[in-house]
Structures are given as C-alpha cells and as structure tokens.
N, C-alpha and C positions, 0 to 999 in steps of 0.2 A: 282698787284701782289698778287695772292691768297695765296702763301706760307708764307707770312709775316703777315697774319691775325691771331689774337689771337684765341686760341682754348680753350674751356671751359674744365677745369680739376679739379674736386673736389671743385667746387665753386669758383675757382680762374681763372683769365685770365692769360694764360701762352702762351708765344711766343715760338714756337718750335725751332726757330733759337738759342735760348739761350742754348739749350741742345746739340747742335752739338759738342762743345768741349768735352763733356762727352763721346760721341760716339768715338771721336778721341782718347781720353785717353784709352778707352776700346780696340781699335784696337792696340794702342801702347802696352798695357798690353799683348795682345795675342802674338805680335811679340817678346817682351822681354821674355815671358814665354817659347815660343818655342825655342828661342836661349839658354835660361838657361837649359831647359830640354836636349837639344842637347849636351851641354858641360858636364852636369852632367852624362848623359847616358854613355858616353865613359869611364869615371872613374868608374862608377858603374858596367859596364860590365867587366872591368878588375878586379875589386874587386870580383865580383861573380864568374868569371871563375877561379880565383886563389884559391877559397875555395874548400877543398876536401869534398867529400861525399855529394854533393848537389843533391837535388831532387825537385819535384814539391812542397813538403811541408817542404822544408828546412827552418829553422829559419832565415837564411840569407836573405830571401825575405822580412823580416820586415824592413830592412834597406832602400830599394827603396821606400816602402810605407812612411816611416818617412821622408826621404829626399824630395820626390816629394810633400808631403803634406806641409811640412814646407816651401819649396821653393815657392810654389804657394801662400801660405798665406802671406809670406813676400813680394812677388812682388805685390800682390793685396793691401796690406796695404800701401806700398810705393806709388803705383799709386793713391790710394784714398786720402791719406794725401797730396800727391804732388798736386793733383787737388784742394783740399781744400785750400792749402796755396798759390799756385801760381795763381789761378784764383778765388779770393774770391767774385767777383761780379756775378759769375754765380751760379745757384741754386745748393744746396747740400741737396737733399731730397731723398725719397725712389724711386721716378721716375728716378732721376739721377743715383742712385746706380743700378737700374735695367738696364738702358741703358748702363752703364759701364760694366755690367756683360754680356750683350747679345752677344758680339763677342766671349767671352771666352766660353760661353755655346754652341754657335754654333759650334765652333771648337772642343770642347771636347766631345760633345754628337752626333753631326751629321756628321762631316767630319771624325773623328776618333772614331767611336762608341765603347764603352766598351762592354765586354762580359756579365757583370753582373753575372758571374759564380764565386761563392765564395767557390767552392769545394776544391781548393788548394790555397796555399799562392801565387803562381806564378800568377794565374789568378786574385786573389784578389788584387794584387799590381796594375794591370792594371785598374781594376774597381774602386778601391778606389780613385786613382789619378784623374780619369775622373769625379767622383762624387764631389770631393772636388773642382776641378777646375771649375765645373759648378755652384758652389754656393759661391765661395771664397769672392767676393766683397760684397755680401749680408751679409756674416758672419762678415766681417770687419765693414760694415756700422752699423749692429745691435750692435756690441760690442762698437763702437764709440758712438752710441746714448745712450746706457746704461751708459757709463762712463760720458757723458755730463749731463745726468739727475741726477746722484748722486753727482756731484760736485757743 
C-alpha cells in the first residue's frame, strides 16, 4: 500500500493518514460556517431593510462586517480547540492548521469569489468576510502559538 508510506516533511517522517481528521474537521468547519451564515443572514437582512436612509455607503453595513468576522473567528477557534482537545494523539502543527483551513479557503475564495472592491461599504462587507474566512484558522493557530510560548 503506497498511501501508508511515510513522506519526508521538514526532516521528520510524517504519515499523511494522521492528517485526515484535520481535513475532516476543516470540512465540518465549512458546513457549520455556511449554516451559521445562512441563519445570521436572514436576521441581518431584516435589520438592514428596516433601517431608513440606507445606501451603498451606509454606516449600517459595518454591522454585517463585524458579525460575519466574529462569527467565522469564533467558529474557527471552536473547531481548532475542539480538534486539539478531542483528538490529542493527532498532530497539531502548522501543516495541520493549513489543512484545516484549506476547505474554508476553497469555498470562500473559489466557489464564492469576493469582488475585492472596497469602493463602498456594501461591497467591502462581502470582501472582508471572504478574506477573514480564508485565513481564520491560521489566525487562531498563530494566536494560540503565541499564547503557548508566553505561558
């Protein structure tokens, strides 16, 4: 069986099968974030439609940016720390964080590409959410690593 052979990675012998749960947690993170965005979008749409005098640069479009950014960071942190505590025998390193991030990056940048147009707050809300979603697990991993080094 060729897929069970160790592969050299940065001087260590790593079995790629050990990283499959990380990829599964990444797919679970995508599903949970899409469900959370769907639930929050209906409430946010009702909120934005009830506001008088809204335009493309209305200050009310800062609320979706804040909500979506916090939502994806909280979901990423819960998935990362859940993986660390529930599966302690599996590796927790940069490679694992990248593999956990890959499904989310694929969905947020390739399947639903942002416009990267920051000319109005409305288009900025779409772009900022996609950018934060594409790096959220790596941000949580780096913050976790900084906290662990200081303690």
